[in-house]
N, C-alpha and C positions, 0 to 999 in steps of 0.2 A: 661720327657714325651716321650712315645713311638712315633716315627715318622711315624708309619704306616698310620696315618691319613693325611699326606701331599699328595697332595696340598689341599685336602678338608678342612684341618684345616685353611688354609689361607682364603678360601672363607667364612668359618664360622665366622672367626674373622672380616672380612670386614663387614658382615651383623650385627654383634654384635656392632661394633664401629659405624656403620651407625645409628642403633637404639639409641645408646647412645647420639649421636649428635642430633638426632631428639628430644629426650626427653628434652635436654637442650635448644634447640632453641625454641621449642613450650611450654616449661614449663609444660609439661604434659606427661602422659603415652601413650603407643602405641594404642590408641583408643580401639576398641573391643577386641584386643588381650591381653590387660592388663586392664580388667574391674574393676579398683579401684573405689569404690563408691565415689561420690562427697562430701559426708558428713564426710569422713575420716579426722581427724584433721591433719593439716600440710601436706595436700595432695601435694601442689606445692613443698614443701621442699623434700618430698619423691620422687617426680618425678625427681627432680634434682639429688638426691642421686642415684636413679635408673640409670640415664644417666651416671653419673660419674662411678658407679660400672661397667657398661658395657664397658665403655671406658678403664678403668684400667685393667679389666679382659681380654679384647680383646688384649690390648697391651702386657700384661704379657704372654699370651698364645703363642705369636710369638717367645719367646726365651726359649730355653731348660732350662736354669738356673732358670728361674722364672715361668715356666709353671705349676708346681705342685699346688701351692696355688691358683692361679686363677681358675684352674680346680675344685678344692675342693670348692671354694666359688660359682662359677657359677652354679654348679649342684643344690645345695639347692635353690639358687635364682630362677632357672627355675622351680623347683618344686612348688614354690610359684605361678608362672604364671599359672601352671596347676590347683592348688587348687582354684584360683580365678574363674575358669570355672566350678568347681564341683557343686556349688549351683544351677546354671541354669539347670544343668542336671536333678535335682530333681524337679525343677519347671515346666519344659517342656520336659519330657523324650521322648514324641512322636514326637518332632520336629526335623527333620533331620539336619536342620541348626545348632542346638545346638551341635550335635555330630560332625558336620563338624568343628566348631570352636575349640572344645575340641581336636579333632584329629590333627589339625594343630599345636596346642601348644605342644601336646605330641610329635609330630615329632621333633619340635625344641628342646624339653627337652632331647630326646634320643641322639641327637648330643652331648650335654653337658655331658650326662651320659657316653657315649663311651669315650670321652676325659678324664673323670675322671677315669674310669675303666682301661684305658690304662696307667695311671700313675703308674710306677713301685713301687714307694714308697707307694702310696695309696693301691695298691694291696697287698703289703707285711704287712703293718703295721695297716691298718684300721681294727677296730673291726667289721665293717659292711661288712663281707666277702660275704654276699649274693648279694651285689650290686657292688662289685669291682672284679677285676681280671677276669678270664675266665668266671666264672658263671655270673658275672655282665654284661659282654659283651653279653652273650647269652640272658639274660633277657632284655637287652636294645633293641636287635634286634627283639625280640618277641613283645615288647611294640611298636616299630616302625611299625612292620607289622600290628598289630591290629589297630593302629592309621590311617594307610593308607586307611583302608576299608571304614570308613564313609566319608572320603574325596573323594574317588572315587565314592561312592554311591551318593553323592550330585550332581555330574554331571548328573546322570540319573534321580534323583528325581526332580531337578530344571533345566530341559532341556531349557526352554526359557531364564532363567537367564544365564545359561552356554553359550548358543549360543550368547548372547550379548557380551561375553568376547572374542569370536572367532573373529580374525581380519576380517573386512568386505571384504577384497580382496581374502579371501580363499573360494573356492567353497564348496558346500554341507556342510554348517556350522553345521547342525544338526548331520550329520555323524561324524564330528570331535568331537563334544561335547559328543556324545555317545561313540565313540571309546576311548577317553581319560578316561572317567569314567570306562568303562569296563577294560581298560588297567591297571589303577591304582588298581582296585580290584584284577586283576590277579597278579599284582606285589606283593601286600600285601599277598595274599594266597601263592604265590611261596616262599616268605621269611619265612612265618609262618610254612609251611609244608615241607620246605627244598626241594622243587622241583625247581631245577636250581636256587638256592637262589642268587648266585652271578649275574646271568643274570637279575633276577627280580630286584635286588637292583640297578644295573646300569641303567636299563630301567626306573625305578621310578625316579632316580636322573636326568636322561636326560629329562624326560617329564616335571618335575617341572622347570628345568632350561629353557626349551623352553617356558613354560608359562611365566616365568619371563621376558624373552627377547621379546616375541611377544605381550604379553598383557600389562604388567606393565611398561616396559621401554618406549614405545610410549606415555603412559599417563604422565609419568614424563616429557618428552620432550614437550608435549602439554600443561601441566600445571606445570611449574617448581616451582611455589610458593605455590602449593596446598599440604597441609599437608596429605590429604587422599591418594593422588597419591604416595607420597614418602613412606608413611607408608605401603601401599599395596606392593610397589616394594621391600622394605627392608624385610618385613615379608616373601614374596615369595622367596626372595634371600636366607634368612637364612634357610627356610624350604628346599630349594634345596640343600644348603650347608650341612645341616644335613643328607639329603639323600645321598650325596656324601660321607660323613663320614661313614655312614652305608655300602655303597657299597665298599669303600676301606677296611673297616674292614672285610667284607665278603671275599674279595680277600686275605687279610693277613691270615685269619683263614684257608682258603682252602690251601694256600701255606704251612702253618704250619702242617696241617693234612697230606699233601703229603710228607713233610720231615720226619714226624714221621713214616709214612708207610714205607718209604725207609729205615729208620734206623732199623725198626723192621725186614725188610727182610734181611738186612745185619747181624743183630744180631742173626737171627734164624739159628741154625745149620742145615746143609743138611745131 
């Protein structure tokens, strides 16, 4: 496994393992982020299996010798998360909250996509060349950028709800709710259209991490036994970690481009 994604990889793994523990402790999926219908046969067993899979994949990703197969398993698993959200997009396409939930899961999925595409063996041997290697990394970053847009837009569409998440001790809470929404949209567009993409990716990762620490962490301390608080915290954590994975990949890509440019200058005869 390419180490370009460290230490973002560790943050991503912590979120993944946390969600796995949550699924096992509460015998269920991650609420709205994994909307498995209640009528599905063996739903509790599937929830346990989901938790174990996240635990095993998370632990395996931490070690170079075992990272390739967890990355290959995790990516299709996260695609299933995304597909669970597709149905509601058709049922309520005009509801921004639906696109918000979809965008959040796509952001998580792109973190797993980048980890897979960064696997040297997967890039060389996989028949799915369009989603592995350098082309896969580019497509994952585009998917991430597109997913950020509805997440940022939700801050502006649902101003009262967003203000409710801003800590009470912060002044001008409407301003911060609007600024974070506009900032996320700007970050998504920056990554998408390659306008200071590295800066945009780092800013997005930083914003989501601040949300996690200022909004969800206090809720966990206030309600340590509340499943919803822990779920929100861990989902926010892994979204932020996925954003850090994208940001570090942007940095690695720019360093590679710079090295290639220098090599071209050296190789060009004068």
